[in-house]
C-alpha positions as CSV (number, residue, x, y, z in Angstrom):
1,M,78.3,177.1,152.1
2,R,77.2,180.6,152.8
3,G,77.5,180.3,156.3
4,F,80.9,178.3,156.5
5,F,82.3,181.8,154.3
6,R,81.0,184.2,156.9
7,L,82.6,182.0,159.8
8,Y,85.5,182.2,157.8
9,M,85.3,185.9,157.5
10,F,84.4,186.6,161.1
11,R,87.6,184.5,162.4
12,R,89.9,186.6,160.1
13,R,88.8,190.1,161.4
14,F,88.3,188.7,165.1
15,P,91.8,186.7,165.3
16,S,91.9,187.4,169.1
17,T,88.5,185.6,170.1
18,A,89.3,182.7,168.0
19,S,89.9,180.5,170.9
20,T,87.0,182.1,172.8
21,A,84.2,179.3,173.4
22,N,81.7,181.8,174.0
23,V,81.7,183.3,170.6
24,I,78.8,181.3,168.5
25,E,78.1,181.6,164.9
26,S,74.6,180.0,164.4
27,R,73.1,179.7,160.9
28,S,70.2,177.9,159.7
29,V,70.0,175.7,156.6
30,Y,67.0,174.2,155.1
31,Y,66.7,170.6,153.5
32,A,63.5,169.2,152.4
33,G,61.4,171.9,154.3
34,S,63.1,170.8,157.5
35,Q,65.3,173.5,159.5
36,I,68.1,172.6,161.3
37,S,69.7,175.2,163.6
38,Y,73.6,174.7,163.5
39,S,76.0,176.5,166.2
40,Y,79.5,176.3,165.8
41,G,81.9,177.5,168.4
42,T,84.3,180.2,167.1
43,G,86.9,177.5,168.1
44,M,86.1,174.7,165.6
45,S,87.7,174.2,162.5
46,F,86.5,174.5,158.7
47,A,86.6,170.9,158.1
48,Y,84.9,170.1,161.4
49,C,82.0,172.4,160.6
50,K,81.9,170.9,157.3
51,K,81.6,167.6,158.9
52,L,78.8,168.5,161.2
53,S,77.2,169.5,158.3
54,A,77.3,166.8,156.4
55,L,76.2,164.6,159.7
56,H,73.1,166.6,159.7
57,T,72.5,166.8,156.1
58,H,72.3,162.8,155.9
59,R,70.0,163.0,159.3
60,C,67.9,164.9,157.5
61,L,67.5,163.0,154.4
62,C,67.4,159.5,156.2
63,T,64.3,160.5,158.5
64,S,61.0,162.8,158.5
65,V,61.3,163.6,162.1
66,Q,62.7,167.0,162.7
67,A,66.1,166.8,164.7
68,K,67.3,169.8,166.7
69,F,70.6,169.3,168.5
70,P,72.0,172.8,170.6
71,W,75.7,172.3,169.5
72,G,77.5,174.7,171.1
73,S,80.5,174.7,173.1
74,S,79.4,172.3,175.3
75,S,78.3,169.7,173.3
76,Y,80.6,167.3,174.4
77,E,79.4,167.3,178.0
78,K,75.9,167.8,176.9
79,L,76.3,164.5,174.8
80,L,78.1,162.4,177.4
81,S,75.9,163.6,179.7
82,K,72.8,162.4,178.1
83,L,74.9,159.3,177.4
84,E,75.4,158.7,180.7
85,T,71.6,159.7,181.9
86,S,70.1,157.6,179.3
87,L,72.3,154.3,180.6
88,E,71.4,155.3,184.0
89,D,67.9,155.4,183.2
90,D,67.9,151.8,181.3
91,C,66.3,154.0,178.1
92,V,68.9,151.7,175.7
93,D,67.4,153.1,172.6
94,E,67.9,157.0,173.8
95,A,71.5,155.9,175.0
96,W,72.3,154.3,171.2
97,E,71.0,157.7,169.9
98,A,73.4,159.9,171.7
99,F,76.2,157.1,171.5
100,N,75.6,157.4,167.6
101,N,75.5,161.4,167.6
102,F,78.5,161.5,170.2
103,K,80.8,159.0,167.9
104,C,80.2,160.8,164.8
105,L,81.5,164.1,166.4
106,F,84.2,162.8,169.2
107,G,84.9,159.6,168.4
108,F,84.4,156.9,171.0
109,P,83.3,157.9,174.2
110,T,85.5,156.7,177.4
111,Q,86.0,152.7,178.5
112,Q,83.7,153.1,181.2
113,L,80.6,154.6,179.2
114,A,81.6,152.5,176.1
115,S,81.2,149.1,178.5
116,K,78.1,150.1,180.1
117,L,76.2,150.4,176.8
118,I,77.4,147.4,175.5
119,I,76.3,145.5,178.9
120,S,73.2,147.4,178.9
121,S,72.5,146.4,175.4
122,S,73.1,142.7,176.3
123,Y,71.1,142.3,179.0
124,T,67.5,143.4,177.5
125,S,65.4,140.8,176.4
126,N,65.2,142.1,172.8
127,V,68.1,140.3,170.3
128,H,67.9,143.7,168.4
129,W,69.8,145.4,171.1
130,L,72.1,143.0,171.6
131,R,72.9,142.2,168.1
132,K,73.6,145.9,168.0
133,A,76.5,145.4,171.0
134,Y,77.9,142.5,169.0
135,D,78.2,145.0,165.9
136,L,79.9,147.8,168.3
137,V,82.3,145.2,170.2
138,I,83.4,144.0,166.6
139,V,83.9,148.0,165.6
140,I,85.8,148.6,168.8
141,L,88.0,145.5,168.3
142,K,88.7,146.9,164.8
143,E,89.4,150.3,165.3
144,K,90.0,150.8,169.2
145,P,90.7,147.5,170.8
146,N,92.0,148.7,173.9
147,L,88.6,150.2,174.8
148,L,87.3,146.8,175.8
149,R,87.4,145.5,179.0
150,H,87.9,141.6,179.7
151,E,84.9,141.6,181.6
152,T,82.5,143.5,178.9
153,L,83.8,140.5,176.5
154,T,82.8,137.9,179.0
155,R,79.2,139.5,179.5
156,V,78.4,139.9,175.8
157,A,80.0,136.5,174.8
158,L,77.5,135.1,177.9
159,S,74.4,137.1,176.7
160,L,75.2,135.6,173.0
161,A,75.6,132.3,174.1
162,R,72.7,132.3,176.3
163,A,70.7,133.8,173.4
164,Q,71.5,130.7,171.0
165,L,74.0,132.8,168.8
166,P,77.0,130.9,168.6
167,V,78.8,131.8,165.8
168,S,78.6,135.3,167.3
169,A,80.0,134.0,170.6
170,S,82.5,132.2,169.4
171,K,84.4,135.0,167.3
172,I,84.3,137.3,170.5
173,L,85.9,134.3,172.9
174,R,88.4,133.5,169.7
175,V,89.3,137.3,170.3
176,M,89.9,136.8,173.6
177,L,91.8,133.8,173.1
178,E,94.1,135.5,170.8
179,K,94.5,138.7,173.3
180,Y,95.2,135.9,176.1
181,S,92.0,137.5,178.0
182,I,90.8,133.9,179.3
183,P,87.8,133.8,181.4
184,S,87.9,131.2,184.5
185,S,87.2,127.9,184.0
186,D,83.7,128.3,185.9
187,I,82.9,130.7,183.1
188,W,84.0,128.7,180.8
189,S,81.5,126.0,182.1
190,T,78.6,128.4,182.0
191,L,79.4,129.4,178.1
192,F,79.6,126.2,177.0
193,S,76.2,124.8,178.9
194,H,74.4,127.2,176.3
195,L,76.8,126.5,173.4
196,V,76.3,123.0,173.5
197,K,72.5,123.1,173.0
198,T,72.3,123.4,169.4
199,K,74.5,121.3,166.7
200,V,76.5,124.1,165.6
201,G,76.8,125.5,168.9
202,S,78.3,122.0,170.0
203,Y,80.6,121.6,167.5
204,L,81.9,125.6,167.9
205,A,82.3,124.6,171.8
206,S,84.6,121.7,170.8
207,E,87.0,123.7,168.4
208,I,87.3,126.5,171.3
209,L,87.7,123.8,173.7
210,I,90.4,122.4,171.4
211,E,91.9,126.1,170.9
212,I,92.0,126.4,174.9
213,C,93.9,123.5,175.2
214,G,96.6,124.4,172.5
215,H,97.0,127.9,174.4
216,Y,97.7,125.8,177.6
217,L,99.9,123.6,176.3
218,H,101.8,126.0,174.2
219,R,102.2,128.2,177.3
220,T,103.3,125.3,179.6
221,V,105.8,124.8,176.7
222,D,107.0,128.3,176.4
223,R,106.7,129.8,180.1
224,K,108.9,132.9,179.1
225,S,106.4,134.4,176.9
226,S,106.0,138.0,177.9
227,R,102.0,137.7,176.8
228,Q,101.2,135.2,179.5
229,G,98.5,135.9,181.6
230,K,96.9,133.8,184.2
231,L,97.2,130.2,183.3
232,V,93.7,128.4,183.0
233,I,93.8,124.8,183.3
234,P,90.6,123.3,181.6
235,S,88.1,121.8,183.9
236,A,86.7,118.2,183.6
237,T,83.4,120.1,183.8
238,M,84.3,121.7,180.3
239,F,85.3,118.6,178.8
240,N,82.2,116.6,180.0
241,L,79.5,119.5,178.4
242,V,81.4,118.9,175.2
243,L,81.8,115.2,175.2
244,D,78.2,115.0,175.7
245,S,77.2,117.0,173.4
246,C,79.5,115.2,171.1
247,A,77.3,112.2,171.6
248,R,74.0,113.7,171.1
249,F,75.1,115.1,168.0
250,G,77.0,112.4,166.4
251,S,80.5,114.4,166.7
252,V,82.6,111.2,167.5
253,L,85.6,111.9,165.4
254,K,85.9,115.6,167.3
255,A,85.0,113.4,170.5
256,Q,88.0,111.3,170.2
257,Q,90.3,114.1,169.7
258,I,89.1,116.0,172.7
259,I,89.6,112.7,175.0
260,Q,92.8,112.8,173.8
261,L,93.6,116.2,175.0
262,M,92.1,115.4,178.6
263,S,95.4,113.2,178.8
264,C,97.6,115.6,177.0
265,I,96.3,118.2,180.0
266,G,96.3,116.0,183.0
267,V,92.8,116.4,183.8
268,V,91.1,114.0,186.1
269,A,88.3,112.3,184.8
270,D,85.1,111.9,186.8
271,A,81.8,109.8,186.8
272,N,80.2,111.8,184.3
273,S,83.4,111.4,181.8
274,I,83.1,107.6,182.3
275,V,79.4,107.8,180.8
276,A,80.7,110.1,178.1
277,F,83.5,107.8,177.3
278,A,81.2,105.0,176.9
279,R,78.5,106.7,175.0
280,I,81.5,108.0,172.6
281,Y,83.2,104.6,172.5
282,E,79.3,102.8,172.0
283,M,79.2,104.9,168.4
284,I,82.4,104.0,167.3
285,G,82.6,100.5,168.3
286,Q,85.2,100.5,170.7
287,R,84.4,97.5,172.8
288,D,87.9,97.1,174.1
289,E,88.1,100.6,175.9
290,L,84.7,100.1,177.8
291,K,85.7,96.4,178.6
292,K,89.0,98.0,180.4
293,L,86.8,100.2,182.3
294,K,84.8,97.7,183.4
295,G,86.9,96.1,186.0
296,H,87.1,99.7,187.4
297,I,83.6,100.4,187.6
298,D,82.8,97.2,188.8
299,D,84.2,98.1,192.3
300,A,82.7,101.3,192.4
301,P,80.5,102.4,195.2
302,V,76.9,100.6,195.1
303,I,75.5,104.2,195.6
304,L,76.9,104.7,192.2
305,N,74.8,101.9,190.3
306,R,72.1,104.7,189.4
307,H,74.9,106.6,187.4
308,Y,76.9,103.9,185.8
309,R,73.8,102.4,184.6
310,Q,74.5,104.0,180.9
311,F,78.0,102.8,181.1
312,Y,76.5,99.2,181.5
313,D,74.2,99.9,178.7
314,C,76.8,100.8,176.3
315,L,78.9,97.8,176.9
316,L,75.7,95.7,176.5
317,S,75.2,97.2,173.5
318,L,78.2,96.5,172.0
319,H,78.2,93.0,172.9
320,F,75.1,92.8,170.6
321,K,76.7,95.0,167.8
322,Y,79.7,92.4,168.3
323,N,77.1,89.9,168.1
324,D,78.8,88.3,171.4
325,L,75.9,86.7,172.9
326,D,78.2,84.5,175.5
327,A,79.8,88.0,176.8
328,A,76.3,89.7,176.9
329,A,75.1,86.9,178.8
330,E,78.0,87.1,181.3
331,L,77.2,90.9,181.8
332,L,73.6,90.4,182.4
333,L,74.6,88.0,185.0
334,D,77.3,90.7,186.4
335,L,74.4,92.9,186.7
336,C,72.5,90.7,188.8
337,R,75.5,89.6,191.1
338,C,76.6,93.3,191.7
339,S,72.6,94.6,191.9
340,K,72.5,95.2,195.9
341,S,69.7,97.4,197.3
342,L,70.6,100.9,197.6
343,H,68.5,101.3,200.7
344,S,71.6,99.0,202.5
345,S,72.4,100.8,205.4
346,D,75.7,98.6,206.2
347,A,76.9,98.7,202.7
348,L,76.7,102.8,202.7
349,S,78.6,103.1,206.0
350,I,81.4,101.1,204.6
351,E,81.7,103.0,201.2
352,S,81.2,106.2,202.8
353,N,84.4,105.5,205.2
354,R,86.4,103.8,202.5
355,P,89.0,106.0,201.0
356,R,89.5,107.4,197.5
357,K,91.6,106.3,195.1
358,P,92.1,107.4,191.2
359,C,92.7,104.7,188.6
360,V,94.5,105.0,185.3
361,F,92.9,104.3,182.5
362,Q,95.0,103.6,179.2
363,I,93.5,104.2,175.7
364,G,94.7,102.5,172.9
365,S,97.3,99.8,172.9
366,S,99.8,99.9,175.3
367,N,102.6,98.5,173.1
368,L,102.4,101.6,170.9
369,K,103.7,105.1,171.7
370,T,100.2,106.3,170.6
371,G,98.7,105.4,173.6
372,Y,98.0,107.5,176.2
373,K,96.2,107.5,179.9
374,I,94.0,109.2,181.8
375,M,93.4,109.5,185.5
376,V,90.0,108.7,186.4
377,D,88.2,109.5,189.8
378,L,85.4,106.9,189.6
379,E,83.5,107.7,192.8
380,K,83.7,112.0,192.0
381,L,80.4,113.0,190.7
382,P,80.3,116.5,190.8
383,T,77.3,118.6,191.9
384,D,77.5,121.4,189.3
385,L,76.6,119.1,186.2
386,V,75.0,115.7,186.9
387,F,74.0,114.1,183.7
388,D,70.5,112.3,183.5
389,A,71.0,108.9,185.0
390,Q,67.7,107.6,183.2
391,S,68.6,109.1,179.5
392,H,69.6,106.8,177.0
393,S,68.0,103.9,178.6
394,G,67.7,101.0,176.3
395,L,68.8,98.1,177.4
396,V,69.7,98.2,181.4
397,L,67.7,99.7,183.6
398,F,67.9,101.0,187.3
399,M,65.2,100.5,189.9
400,D,64.5,100.0,193.6
401,G,68.2,100.7,194.0
402,K,69.3,97.7,191.3
403,L,70.1,97.4,187.7
404,F,68.0,95.0,185.8
405,P,67.9,94.0,182.1
406,T,65.2,95.5,180.4
407,N,62.5,93.7,178.1
408,K,64.5,94.7,175.0
409,A,67.8,93.2,176.2
410,M,66.1,90.2,177.3
411,A,64.5,90.1,173.2
412,N,67.7,90.4,171.8
413,I,69.5,87.6,173.7
414,I,66.7,85.4,173.0
415,Y,66.3,85.7,169.6
416,G,70.2,85.9,169.4
417,Y,70.3,82.2,170.9
418,V,67.2,81.2,169.2
419,K,68.7,82.4,165.9
420,A,72.0,80.5,166.7
421,R,69.9,77.7,167.7
422,K,71.2,77.4,171.1
423,S,68.3,77.4,173.5
424,S,70.4,75.3,175.9
425,K,72.6,78.4,176.6
426,L,69.3,80.6,176.8
427,S,68.2,78.0,179.5
428,N,71.3,78.0,180.9
429,L,71.4,81.7,181.6
430,L,68.2,81.8,182.9
431,V,68.9,79.7,185.5
432,N,71.4,81.3,186.6
433,M,69.8,84.7,186.9
434,E,66.9,83.2,188.9
435,K,69.8,82.0,191.2
436,E,71.2,85.1,191.6
437,T,68.2,87.2,192.4
438,K,66.8,84.7,194.4
439,Q,63.1,85.8,194.1
440,R,60.7,83.8,195.5
441,E,58.3,83.5,192.2
442,P,60.9,83.2,189.1
443,S,59.0,85.5,187.0
444,L,61.5,85.9,184.6
445,S,61.9,82.5,183.5
446,S,58.1,82.1,183.0
447,D,57.8,85.0,181.1
448,V,60.6,84.1,178.6
449,I,58.5,80.9,178.1
450,D,55.1,82.5,177.7
451,S,56.7,84.8,175.2
452,C,58.2,81.3,173.2
453,I,54.7,80.2,173.5
454,Q,53.0,82.8,171.8
455,L,55.6,83.2,169.1
456,G,55.2,79.3,168.3
457,W,58.0,78.6,169.6
458,F,56.8,75.4,171.4
459,E,59.9,73.0,171.2
460,I,62.1,75.9,172.5
461,A,59.6,76.7,175.3
462,H,59.4,73.1,176.4
463,D,63.2,72.6,176.3
464,I,63.7,75.9,178.6
465,L,61.1,74.3,180.9
466,D,62.7,71.0,180.9
467,D,65.9,72.6,181.7
468,L,64.8,74.7,184.7
469,E,63.1,71.8,186.2
470,S,66.1,70.1,186.0
471,A,68.0,72.7,187.7
472,K,65.0,72.8,190.4
473,I,63.6,76.1,189.6
474,T,60.0,76.4,190.1
475,I,58.0,77.7,187.2
476,R,54.5,79.2,187.4
477,T,51.5,77.0,186.8
478,T,49.9,79.3,183.8
479,S,53.5,78.2,181.6
480,Y,52.5,75.0,182.2
481,T,48.9,75.4,181.5
482,S,49.5,78.2,178.2
483,L,51.9,75.6,176.6
484,L,49.6,72.6,176.8
485,R,46.9,74.6,175.5
486,A,49.0,75.5,172.4
487,Y,49.8,71.8,171.8
488,C,46.1,70.9,171.9
489,R,45.5,73.7,169.8
490,E,48.1,72.5,167.2
491,N,46.8,68.9,167.4
492,M,50.3,67.8,168.9
493,L,49.0,65.2,171.0
494,E,52.4,63.3,171.7
495,E,54.1,66.4,173.1
496,S,50.8,67.3,175.1
497,K,51.0,63.6,176.4
498,V,54.8,64.1,177.7
499,L,53.7,67.9,179.4
500,L,50.9,66.7,180.7
501,K,53.0,64.0,183.1
502,Q,55.2,67.1,183.7
503,I,52.4,69.2,185.1
504,Q,51.0,66.1,187.2
505,K,54.6,65.6,188.7
506,V,54.7,69.6,189.8
507,G,50.9,68.3,191.5
508,H,48.6,69.6,189.0
509,F,45.5,67.6,187.3
510,V,46.4,64.4,189.4
511,N,42.6,63.3,189.9
512,L,42.3,63.6,186.3
513,S,43.2,61.3,183.5
514,D,45.2,62.4,180.3
515,E,42.5,61.8,178.0
516,D,39.9,63.9,180.7
517,V,42.5,67.1,180.4
518,I,43.4,66.8,176.8
519,S,39.9,66.8,176.0
520,S,38.9,69.8,178.2
521,F,41.3,72.0,176.5
522,L,40.5,70.7,173.0
523,R,37.1,71.6,174.1
524,E,38.2,75.4,174.7
525,D,37.7,78.4,172.6
526,G,40.7,78.6,170.2
527,T,40.7,82.5,171.1
528,S,41.5,81.7,174.5
529,C,45.0,81.7,173.5
530,R,45.6,85.1,172.3
531,P,47.4,87.5,174.1
532,D,44.8,90.0,174.9
533,T,42.3,87.7,176.4
534,R,44.5,85.0,178.0
535,I,44.3,85.0,181.5
536,T,47.1,83.3,182.2
537,A,49.7,85.5,180.4
538,S,51.3,88.3,182.0
539,D,51.6,91.9,181.2
540,T,55.7,91.6,181.4
541,S,55.7,88.5,179.0
542,S,53.2,90.5,176.5
543,C,55.5,93.5,176.5
544,L,58.9,90.9,175.7
545,V,56.5,89.4,172.9
546,G,56.3,93.0,171.4
547,F,60.3,93.5,171.7
548,L,61.2,89.8,170.2
549,D,58.3,90.9,167.2
550,R,60.7,93.8,166.6
551,E,63.7,92.1,166.8
552,I,62.6,89.9,164.3
553,R,61.1,92.4,161.8
554,K,64.0,94.3,162.4
555,E,66.2,94.7,159.0
556,E,69.4,92.6,159.1
557,P,71.8,94.5,161.6
558,S,75.2,95.7,160.2
559,C,78.1,93.0,159.9
560,P,79.7,92.2,163.3
561,L,82.8,92.0,161.3
562,I,83.0,95.7,160.5
563,Y,83.5,96.6,163.9
564,E,86.7,94.0,164.3
565,L,88.3,95.4,161.0
566,N,88.0,99.0,161.9
567,A,89.6,98.2,165.4
568,S,92.4,96.3,163.1
569,I,92.4,99.4,160.7
570,L,92.9,101.8,164.0
571,F,95.6,99.9,165.5
572,F,97.8,100.1,162.2
573,C,97.4,103.5,161.7
574,K,98.5,104.7,165.2
575,A,101.2,102.6,164.4
576,K,101.7,104.0,161.1
577,M,102.0,101.1,159.5
578,M,99.5,101.8,156.7
579,E,100.6,99.2,154.1
580,D,98.8,96.8,156.9
581,A,95.8,99.2,157.3
582,L,95.4,99.3,153.6
583,K,95.5,95.4,153.2
584,T,92.8,95.6,156.1
585,Y,90.6,97.9,154.0
586,K,90.9,95.5,150.7
587,L,90.0,92.8,152.8
588,M,86.5,94.5,153.7
589,E,86.1,94.9,150.0
590,E,86.4,91.0,149.3
591,R,84.1,90.0,152.1
592,N,81.7,92.6,150.7
593,V,81.9,94.6,153.9
594,Q,80.8,98.4,153.4
595,P,83.4,100.5,155.0
596,T,82.1,103.2,157.2
597,V,83.2,106.8,157.9
598,L,85.0,105.7,161.1
599,T,87.2,103.4,158.1
600,F,88.2,106.2,156.1
601,S,88.7,108.5,159.0
602,H,91.2,106.2,160.5
603,L,93.0,106.0,157.0
604,V,93.3,109.9,156.8
605,N,94.4,110.0,159.8
606,G,97.0,108.0,159.3
607,Y,98.2,109.3,156.4
608,A,98.3,112.7,157.9
609,S,100.3,111.2,160.8
610,L,102.9,110.7,158.2
611,K,102.0,113.8,155.9
612,A,101.1,111.7,152.9
613,Y,98.9,114.2,151.3
614,R,99.0,112.9,148.0
615,Q,97.6,109.4,149.4
616,I,94.7,111.4,150.9
617,T,93.9,112.7,147.6
618,I,93.6,109.1,146.1
619,L,91.9,108.1,149.2
620,W,89.3,110.9,148.4
621,G,88.5,109.9,145.3
622,E,87.1,106.6,146.5
623,I,85.2,108.7,149.1
624,R,83.9,111.2,146.7
625,K,82.5,108.2,144.8
626,R,80.6,106.8,148.0
627,L,79.4,110.0,149.0
628,E,78.0,110.8,145.3
629,D,76.6,107.4,145.4
630,T,74.8,108.0,148.6
631,V,76.5,104.8,149.7
632,L,78.4,106.4,152.3
633,P,76.8,109.0,154.5
634,A,78.0,112.8,154.6
635,D,79.9,113.2,158.2
636,R,81.0,116.8,158.7
637,D,84.0,115.6,160.6
638,L,85.5,113.3,157.8
639,L,85.0,116.3,155.5
640,E,86.5,118.8,157.6
641,C,89.3,116.4,158.3
642,L,89.9,116.3,154.4
643,L,89.5,119.9,153.9
644,L,92.4,120.5,156.7
645,N,94.9,118.0,155.2
646,F,94.2,119.4,151.9
647,L,94.6,122.8,153.1
648,R,98.0,122.0,154.7
649,G,99.3,120.5,151.6
650,G,98.4,123.0,149.4
651,Y,95.7,120.8,147.3
652,F,93.6,124.1,146.9
653,E,91.5,122.3,144.2
654,R,90.4,119.4,146.6
655,V,89.9,122.1,149.4
656,M,87.1,123.8,147.0
657,E,85.6,120.9,146.3
658,I,85.0,119.6,149.9
659,V,83.9,123.4,150.3
660,N,81.1,122.5,147.7
661,F,80.1,119.0,149.6
662,M,79.6,120.9,152.7
663,L,77.7,123.9,151.5
664,K,75.8,121.2,149.0
665,Y,74.6,119.1,152.6
666,K,74.6,122.8,154.2
667,M,76.9,121.8,156.7
668,Y,78.2,124.5,159.0
669,T,81.6,126.0,157.9
670,D,84.1,127.4,159.9
671,K,86.2,130.0,158.2
672,W,87.6,131.5,161.0
673,K,89.4,128.0,161.8
674,Y,90.1,127.5,157.9
675,K,91.5,131.3,157.4
676,R,93.8,130.5,160.2
677,E,95.2,127.5,158.9
678,F,95.8,129.0,155.4
679,L,97.9,132.3,156.9
680,K,99.8,129.8,159.1
681,F,100.7,127.5,156.4
682,H,100.4,129.5,153.3
683,K,100.8,133.3,154.5
684,G,102.8,134.0,151.6
685,L,101.4,132.3,148.7
686,Y,101.2,134.0,145.6
687,R,101.8,137.4,147.2
688,N,103.2,139.0,144.1
689,L,102.6,136.8,141.4
690,K,99.6,138.1,138.9
691,Q,97.5,135.9,136.5
692,S,99.4,137.3,133.8
693,D,102.9,135.9,135.1
694,A,101.9,132.5,135.4
695,R,103.9,130.1,132.8
696,T,101.5,127.2,132.6
697,D,97.9,126.4,132.3
698,A,98.3,124.2,136.0
699,Q,100.0,127.1,137.3
700,S,96.9,129.7,136.2
701,K,94.4,127.5,137.5
702,R,96.2,126.9,140.9
703,L,96.5,131.1,141.5
704,E,92.7,131.1,140.5
705,Q,91.9,128.4,142.9
706,V,93.9,130.0,145.9
707,R,92.3,133.2,145.2
708,A,88.7,131.6,145.5
709,F,89.5,129.9,148.5
710,R,90.7,133.8,150.0
711,R,87.6,135.1,149.0
712,W,85.5,132.1,150.7
713,V,87.4,132.8,153.9
714,G,87.1,136.3,153.7
715,I,91.0,137.3,152.6
716,Y,90.7,140.2,150.3
717,H,94.0,141.7,151.0
718,I,97.4,140.4,150.6
719,V,98.8,139.6,154.3
């Protein structure tokens, strides 16, 4: 204080020099054995000098390194120059030191320097500096938001997304949306490509895409808004990235919402979109949607067979889930019919010259107003984003320009027909597939027969063999001999004689008597029939046997009826016929069919469309019971849907119950979104009411619940 007092007396004695920058008063102050030289310009106020003294006192107490700063009349220029030099030399640590000193004395630097510091820190390989850049952006947004440029925010968001910090990146992106500072669709696509790599990032990307669509739809309606900037239309690539991530992480309810937004925005879906649709609809069991698309995809160019393999894979999977073996068999035949070689020059030349015609895809019932349409360009395959054509390869395989059913698909349909005792339909399928493929050697049919023999299904193998002979389909000789050897091993002599006559008809064992042939097979070692030593068994048939064995041992699949009942509930909920939807739900209970997450989500959305929040609370009781009994899996989309509806309806006790469930299952909670919903619907709720003003226990309890929610989302003051 002695130094400040002398400075004060100096200014009183020499008032004419009070504004002269050349007169400097220097004093030394000792703290913890360190000497710090302070130089005060005579133009500085007492408060300013006190602030400077406090700054260096803090620095001396927080570090053991001796700090000396030549403060003077040109300290502003010196610090600014040091900051500029450090940034030019890419010395990020020195730049931050200069920035902190400058900010404590003079506030924020110029917009150019602040932006350069943030961008330089964002582009370093050290995540520490990236986090500091993000923290600085948040501080500037609170204190001086006009200091940040659009390009600066975009680059920081890109760096955060690239570093897999999706929560931080989403905060900046949402601020940009609120300020109508919206990047181009190409930048959004790049951002999403990084965000969707993680589960939390995928969720945030889907939420941001929904918010972008909301801004777009609002601004197209309110064109007179004075805050309108450049209108950015979400691209198909943005939707495809998010939909693909929703499919990978199982967020199917969010994906349905995004597909509907594609229709509202008017985005033309491309070939990647179709694959994403197929994967989503396969997960939720909406087979009718894929069946409607199939008619268009069958007419797509042959060159796109590789890409649309995933679509056929998903449709075939749904046929098996519905236990519709006839539909699955028909699809397998369709694949055989459309499997033309990609190397056919004539086909390629014809398809390259034909005009491209986008088609209209109807989603939902055309009889309901809730149905919507999407324009689809089936022949458009963007080069900037192409999904892996062989990913999720389970039932359909692309090879040599053709589509083939995998051994897993064949095992599904073989075991399905065998289990249903419909071997004649299996034979009919094999006959038709052999005729369509027109291969010289009918390896598929022979592999099926060999697999049946190895599994001990001799009667079925013999029936298939008879049906193929009747259709004049040639069978491998080894298939005959394998079945004959199996008969002999099991002492099925009558069947052996019948089969031997068939073998002799095709020209084998003609010069030997029946007794000689059968005796020779009976004398053979039984180990020769095992798949690993038997010469007659092909590698393909052995692989097929493995898949068949898995199908036999597999646990009983979910009841096919659940998919049909869920589809009915969805229809009734879309039509706002909730009584019929509840009747269908009760039918599930009567038939001992366990409702799924989709069942409850359809019912919740149906009640939400009518704003029947009280009915949702009743439904929540059933859901909570099933969650506690672990009968129903905890799904984040369903819980968030419940939370938002309870928040809109003002059921804060239920809101906090949902929050506790989400925290229990370690789910990401989007407080930004919940806070915005609260301010939208309950901004002035209990603004002036205190706990002591509550008249009833119920009102007191509700007030406490509202306060608990406000604290949780971070609303600490009355808005």
